[in-house]
N, C-alpha and C positions, 0 to 999 in steps of 0.2 A: 712757652713762645720763645720764640728766637728770631734775632735780627740785627740789625745796624744800629744800636742804643746811642751812637755819638758819645756813649758814657765812659770817661777814661776811671780807673781805680787801680791800686795796686794789688786789691784781692784779685781781679783776673789779667794780672801780669802786665800790667800799664807801668811806665816809669813815672806816672804822677797822676794825683785825681784832680778831675774839673768838677764844677758843680754838681752837674749833670750826675757825674759817677758818685758823687756823696749822697745827692739824694737815692739814686739807685740803690746803692749798698744800704743805706737805713731802711728804704723801702723793704728791700728783701731780708734784711735783719728781724724788722717789725713783724713780716708777714710770713716768716720760717720759708721764706724760698730759697732754693739752691740754685746757684749761677754756675751755667756749665760754661768753659772757657779752652780753647787751648792755649798750651803751654806756650806756643809760638806766637808773633803778631799776625794781625789778620788784614791791617791795612798799612800800606807804604806811601806814605804823601810826601808834601814839602819839608814836613816836619819829622821828628821821630818815629818810628815804627811803632802800631799799636795795637792793641786788642780791643777792638769796639765791637766786633760782630761775636754774641753770645747769646745763651739763652737761660730763660728762666723758667727753673722747675718747681712745681709742688705736688707732693703727694703721689709721688713716683719711686715707688721702692726696687727700682733697678739703676745699676750702675750706668751712668752716663759718661762718655767720654768724647771730647771734642778736638778736632785735629785740623789744623791749617793748612790747605793743601796749595801749593803754587802750581795752577794749572791755568792761570788765564794770565793776559796780559794787562787787565785792569789794575787799579790800585787798592782794590780789596781780594784777598783769596777766597776762595769757596771754603765753606767750613763743612765737615762731615761730622755730625751729631750720631753717636751710636748707643741705643739703649740697649744693654745686655738683659735681655729677660730669659736667657737660658736657664731652662729648668729640666733636672734631669732626676727623676725620681720613679720608683718601685711603688705600686700601688696596688692593692687587692680590690678588685670590684667585684659587685656582689648583683647576681641577676638572679631573678624570681621567673620561674616556666612554671604558670599555671596548667593543672588539669581541667579543662573547662566544664568537662560534665560534673566532675565533682564539685567545681566552684558553683554552676547553676544551682545543683542540689543543694548545698549549704545555704545557699542566698535564698532557695524557696524555704528552707526550715528557719530562717533567721525570723524573729520577731521585731517587727517594725510597726510602730502605732505613730503617725504623724501627732504633733503636739498643736496648738493653737497656731493655725498659718495665717490668723488675721492681724497678728503684731509682726513687726520685725524682730522682735528678739525671740517670739515664739518659731517664726519661720528661719533665723539663723538656727536655733536649737535643732530642727528637725534637718536641716541640710547637715549640719555637723554630727547627728545621730546616723543620719542615712549613710554620709561619708564614711564613718567609724564602722558600719556594719558590712560595706561594702570592702573595704580595706582589710578587715577581721578576715572575711571570707576568702578573699585572694590569697593572704599570707597562707591559711590553714590548708591550701588546696595547692599551695606550689612548692616545686623542687628548688631550694635554694643551690645555686652554683657560683662558688669562688672563683674567680680567674683572676692571674697576676699581669699587671700592665705595665710598660715603660711608659712613662710620659716624658717626651724632649721638646723642645721649643727652640727656634733659633733668633738669633739677635735681629733688632729692627734698627735700620739705616735710615736717617735723614739728612740731606744734603741742601745747605742753604747757598745758594749762588748771587753772585752780581754781576752783572753784564755793563 
């Protein structure tokens, strides 16, 4: 969650801390939140420049950078939050290509006797048993093919503007 929190704290590059900033810092520490803030001020007003446009991040395992951009004639700079979720990996993918004629023969020869279908447990057991038979026939009649794949993603950028 990002925005103008009107909270000053040294932790996110302000020259002083106000009450809101102290509460927000304690809240973020108590709840294991990461505060993403640009290294340069986001607001320029009557007093000293400050960084009050920040983002609170939780359970996101990607590196986040924040940049204050001097692009507007407002007293607030836009902030660009970049979440680097670039992933470069080589992985082996396994494909199974079934021989459907053999599959049908295997399935016809498989022994399946439904159990008590009048109770939830009996129905669940019968469904699992039938599923296991189908999977077994599928794997027994399929040709396994391994392919190497390169997976790559690009960074995600979010921008917060004040107008």
